[in-house]
N, C-alpha and C positions, 0 to 999 in steps of 0.2 A: 504494500500500500504506500503510495507516494502522493503527497499533497504539495503543490507548488504554486506560490504566489508570484505575481509580477505586476509591473505598472507603477511602482513607486518612483519618486524623484524629488527634485528641488523645484518649488514653485513659489510664487509671491502670494501674499494675502489677497483673497478674493478670487483666485484662480480655481480651476477644477482639475481633478485627476480621476482616472478610472482604474481601479485595481481588479486583477483577475485571479481566480483560483481554479486550478485544474487538478483533477485527481485521476489516479490510475487504479485499476483493480476493483473498483466498485462503482455503482450507479448512484450519482448524487441525488437523484429524485427520491430515493428511499431513506435518505439521511437528513438530519438537521445540520445545516452549515452555518457557521458564524464567523464574524470578523472580530478579532480582539486587537488591542493596541497596547503598547507599553512605551512610555516615555522614560527618559533617564531619571533614575531615582524614584520612580513611581511604580505602583503595582499594575499588573496587567488588568485591563478593563474591557468588558464586553462593549462592542460598538453596535453590532447588528446581528440578527439571527433570522434565517429563513428556515422554517420548520419543514419536516418531511411532508411529502404530498402537497406542498404549497399551501398548507393550512393557514399559517400566520407569519408575518414578518414583525420582528421586534427591533426597536431602536433605543439606544441610550438617549436620555434627555438632551445631552450635550450636542447630539448630531441630528436630532429630529428635525425634519424639514430641510436639511442641507444634504444629507446622505441618503442614497437609495440603493437597496440591495435587490439583485435580480438573478435569475437562473436561466441558463440555456441548456436544456436537457440534451439536445442533439450534440452539443459540444462537450457535455459533462463539465460545464464551467459555471462558476458563479462570479458575479461582478459586484463591486462596490463603487458606485458613482458618487464622488465627493465634490460638492459644489461649495462655493463661498468659503473656501478654506481659510482657517485662522492659524496664527502661530501656535495656539494651544493644541492644534491637531497634529503637531509634530510628534512622531513616534515611529516605532517599528510596528507594522501591521501584520498580524498573523491570521491565517485561515485555519479554522478548526472544524472537525467533523465529529458528529455524535450519532451513535446508533439508535438513539431514542428520540421521540418527539418531545421537545422541551416546552415547558409552560412559561408564562410570564415571570413566575417566581424563580425559575432556575436557569434560564437561558444564558444569563451573564456570568454564571459560575464556571470557571475553567475546569473544575473537577468533573464535569459531566461530558467532557469531550475526549474522544479516544485517539484521534489522529490530528497532528499539527504540521503545518508547513514550517519552513525555515525563516519566514518573515521577509518583508520588503520595507525599506526605509522611506518614509514620507517626511519631508522637511518643508515647512512653510516659513519663509523668511523674506524680508525686503532687503 
């Protein structure tokens, strides 16, 4: 099982980026997929989660209305469209995969995820 993120980079405040997460060896549509991020000196935090069978999408309050998560089943890829980026969005972003359908109470806990990518750096700076 391999989870690979891509799309990070250095952008200015207000810019947009789209992160991608691809997986091998399993079909994304049957799993819950999430994006987490970790800034230097801070704990890893949940950003967004798309539950299995497209039931629900969750977002952290800090990104609600700016970030959008989507899934392309044909490509077995999920995306995180990030708009109106702010310096506080600077972090390493990780894609995580869970074998269970997570609820609003648990989706942001890293303990419920079984597979992780290596991360992609997003830096927002003027």
